[in-house]
C-alpha positions in Angstrom: -0.1 -0.2 -0.1 2.9 2.3 0.6 4.0 1.9 -2.9 0.9 3.0 -4.2 0.5 6.1 -1.7 4.0 6.9 -2.9 2.8 7.1 -6.8 -0.4 8.7 -6.0 0.9 11.3 -4.5 3.4 11.7 -7.2 1.3 12.0 -10.0 -0.3 14.6 -8.2 2.9 17.3 -7.2 4.4 16.6 -10.8 0.9 17.9 -12.4 -0.5 20.0 -9.3 2.6 21.9 -8.7 3.8 23.6 -12.3 0.0 24.0 -12.8 -0.4 26.1 -9.4 2.7 28.3 -10.6 1.5 28.9 -14.1 -1.9 29.2 -12.7 -1.0 32.1 -9.9 0.5 34.0 -12.3 -1.5 33.6 -15.4 -4.3 34.6 -12.5 -2.9 37.5 -11.3 -2.4 39.2 -13.9 -5.9 38.7 -15.3 -7.4 39.4 -11.7 -5.3 42.9 -11.8 -7.3 44.3 -15.0 -10.8 44.5 -14.8 -11.2 44.8 -18.8 -8.7 41.9 -19.4 -10.7 39.5 -16.4 -14.3 40.4 -18.2 -12.8 39.1 -21.3 -10.6 36.1 -19.4 -13.2 34.9 -17.4 -15.5 34.2 -20.2 -13.0 32.7 -22.1 -11.2 30.6 -19.6 -14.5 28.9 -18.4 -14.7 27.4 -21.3 -12.6 24.9 -20.8 -13.0 24.8 -17.5 -16.2 23.8 -17.6 -15.1 20.0 -19.6 -14.4 18.0 -16.5 -10.6 16.9 -16.3 -11.4 13.5 -16.6 -12.4 13.7 -19.7 -9.4 14.9 -21.5 -7.6 11.3 -20.4 -8.4 9.6 -24.0 -6.4 12.6 -25.8 -3.3 12.7 -23.6 -3.2 9.0 -23.8 -3.6 9.3 -27.8 -1.3 11.7 -27.5 1.8 10.7 -25.2 0.7 6.8 -24.9 2.0 6.5 -21.2 -0.3 6.3 -19.2 2.0 8.1 -16.1 2.3 10.7 -18.2 -0.7 11.4 -20.1 -2.0 11.2 -16.0 0.2 14.0 -15.2 -1.1 16.1 -18.3 -4.7 16.0 -17.0 -3.6 16.7 -13.7 -1.8 19.7 -14.8 -4.8 20.8 -16.9 -7.9 20.2 -14.4 -5.2 22.3 -11.9 -4.2 25.2 -14.3 -8.1 26.2 -15.1 -8.9 26.0 -11.8 -6.3 28.2 -10.5 -6.0 30.7 -13.2 -10.0 31.3 -12.6 -9.7 31.4 -8.4 -6.3 33.1 -8.7 -8.1 36.0 -10.6 -11.2 36.3 -8.8 -9.3 36.5 -5.2 -7.4 39.5 -7.2 -10.3 41.1 -7.9 -11.5 41.1 -4.3 -8.1 42.0 -2.9 -8.8 45.4 -5.1 -12.0 46.1 -4.0 -11.1 45.5 -0.2 -8.2 48.5 -0.9 -5.1 46.2 -1.3 -6.5 43.9 2.1 -3.3 41.2 2.1 -5.6 39.1 3.9 -8.4 39.0 1.3 -5.4 37.9 -0.8 -4.6 35.2 0.8 -7.9 34.0 1.7 -8.2 33.8 -1.8 -5.1 32.4 -3.0 -5.4 29.5 -0.6 -8.6 28.9 -1.5 -7.6 28.5 -5.1 -4.7 26.1 -4.2 -7.5 24.3 -1.6 -10.1 23.8 -4.7 -6.9 22.9 -7.0 -5.5 20.1 -4.4 -9.2 18.8 -4.3 -9.7 18.6 -8.3 -6.2 17.4 -8.6 -6.4 14.5 -5.9 -9.8 13.2 -7.7 -8.1 13.4 -11.3 -5.1 11.0 -9.5 -7.5 8.5 -8.1 -10.0 8.5 -11.1 -6.9 7.8 -13.7 -5.1 5.3 -12.0 -8.6 3.4 -11.7 -9.1 3.8 -15.3 -5.1 3.2 -16.5 -3.6 2.1 -13.4 -0.5 -0.1 -12.9 -0.2 1.6 -9.5 -1.8 4.0 -7.3 -4.6 4.4 -4.7 -6.9 4.5 -7.5 -5.7 1.1 -9.1 -5.5 -0.5 -5.9 -8.8 0.7 -5.5 -10.4 -0.7 -8.7 -8.5 -4.0 -8.4 -10.0 -4.2 -4.9 -13.4 -3.9 -6.3 -12.6 -6.4 -9.0 -11.7 -9.0 -6.6 -14.9 -8.4 -4.3 -12.7 -7.7 -1.6 -14.7 -5.1 0.2 -12.4 -5.0 3.1 -9.5 -3.5 0.8 -12.5 -1.6 -1.0 -12.6 0.2 2.6 -9.2 0.3 3.5 -8.1 1.9 0.4 -11.3 4.7 0.6 -10.2 5.6 4.1 -6.8 6.2 3.1 -7.4 8.4 -0.1 -9.6 10.6 2.7 -7.2 10.6 5.0 -4.5 11.9 2.3 -7.1 14.3 0.9 -7.8 15.6 4.4 -4.3 16.1 5.6 -3.4 18.0 2.5 -6.4 20.3 2.9 -5.4 20.9 6.6 -1.7 21.2 5.3 -2.9 24.4 3.7 -5.0 25.4 6.0 -2.5 25.9 8.5 -0.5 27.5 6.0 -3.3 29.8 5.3 -3.4 30.6 8.8 0.6 30.9 9.2 0.8 33.4 6.7 -2.4 35.3 7.4 -1.5 36.0 11.4 2.5 37.0 9.5 0.4 39.6 7.5 -1.7 40.5 10.9 1.4 41.2 13.3 3.4 43.0 10.1 0.5 45.2 10.6 0.7 45.7 14.5 4.1 46.7 14.3 4.1 49.0 11.6 
């Protein structure tokens, strides 16, 4: 099970981290200009409205390797989510007189929504393509009719998702406190 957890987390972070970095920058630039925001908000809703898992067949055809295809789908799904939520956050930041606590809240909201999307994509792609990871383990347990292993795997998936969510909440809290403490001292 440990190797399956590592495989799932590897797919998650290899797709998630670059998408978060790129999506944050693009979302920031879109959100800082109201005209660009209005234009791109509508344009980016089109690819954002396609469930990322639906892109798996195209990724498999293009890359012909299940790990690479899964990572690309995680990247694309995370990218759109990050761009849209960061742009929305930057608009709120400006409306609130450049309040950094508002920016932190919205950026971390974007990170959390993106990690949820990415984790869902990882598990779903593993169920469809295998040959390792928690999604694959879950699907194999289902095919074998092993209910105990299904429940155990679902619990692992849930715990990991919960821990990722809590880690982001903790980081947001720490950063928010640092911003508050910085304002008090100046």
